[in-house]
N, C-alpha and C positions, 0 to 999 in steps of 0.2 A: 193439210191432209183432207181428203174428201170422203164421202160415204163409202164404206168398204165392208164387204162380207169377209170376216176373219175366220180362218179355220184353226182351231185349237188342237194341240197335241191330243192324240187318242191312243191310249195305252190299252191294247186289247188283251184280255185275259179270260179264260173259260169261266172264271168265277164272277166276272163282271168287269166292265170297262171303266177306265178313269180318264178324265180330261182335266186340264189345268189352265188357269189364267193367272199370270203373275204380272204385277204392275211393272211398267216400263220394259216388259219383255213381250208378252202377248198383248197386253193392254198398252196402248201408246201414251199413257198418262199415269200419274200417281192416283191411286184409287182413294178417294176421300169419303165416299158414301156408297153403301150397298142397300138396295131395297128390292122387293119382289112384289109382283102383282098376281093375284090368284082369285078364285071364286068369282070370275067375271060372268055376270048373267048373259044368257044368249042374246045376241043382237046389240050388246053394249059396246061402246068404244072407249078407249083410254087415250090419254095424251091430248092432242088438239092444241099444241103449243110449240114454241121454239125457245131456245135459251140464248142469251147474249154471250155468256162465257162458258157454261158447262158443256163438256164433251161426255159422251156415254157409250157404253156397249150394252146391247140388249141381247139376251140369250133365252131361247125357249128350252128351259130345263125339262119340261114335260108338255106333251100335247103340241099344239100348233097355233099360230096366229099370223096375221099380216101386219107389216109396218109400212104405212104409206108416208113417203117423204116428199118434201118439196124444197128446192134450194132457191126459190124466188123466180126461177126460169122453167125448171123441168120437174115433173113428178115421176117418182119411181116407186114400185111396190115390191117389197121383199117378203117372201113367205118363209117364216122360220119354223122349223120342225125337227131340228137335230141339235142335241145338247153340245156338240163339238163345233158348232158354228155360232158366231156372234156378229151382230150388226153394229159396226162402229159409226157413230153419228157425231161429227164435229159440231161446234157451236154454230148458230145461225141457220139451222135446218128445221123446218116445220115437220113435225111428226105426229102421226095418229096410229094407234094400234086398234085392229078390228078383227072380226071373224075368229074369235077365240074358240078353240075346240073345248069339249067337256074336260074339266080338270087340267086345263092349260096352266102352266106356271112360268112366268116371265121373270128372269133375273136381270136387274139393271145395275151396272157398275158406273159410278159417276165420278167425274174429276173434281167436283166441288161439294162442300157441305151444302145443305139446303139453304137457299136464299130466294125468298119470294120475289125480290126485285129483279132477279135474273130471268124470270119467265116473261114471255110475250104471248099473251092469250088471244089477242085479236089478230085475225089473219090479215086484215087490211093494214094494220100497224106493222105487222111482220113484212109485208110487201114493201111498204114505204121505207122501212129500215134497210131492207136489202137493196133498194134502188139508190140509197144514199151512199152505199159502199162500192 
């Protein structure tokens, strides 16, 4: 599976809308970890790494931000600003999050528990790894 913008069910109601993400239904993997990113100071970036095994979905629950991706060949920029869309990132994709709006809240659903050895922090090492596959 490649990078994909997923649209989650949106149940509209005059009292407020509801969206849902269920593992192995809207999320194409078993969810092993959930974390969120918030209070990002202006001008700061998050990410700047790839994963060897982990897959993830990034959702802008509030506010907006950009996710810059690179698959070893091509760069794509995704602007997330709706809580019923999520960006699916398979393993082996370089990602960086930037241009956070005030009070932005990013939810991340991960396919693996935290494992520091799964991270590739050096971009040149990432490119070498991608060229081997």
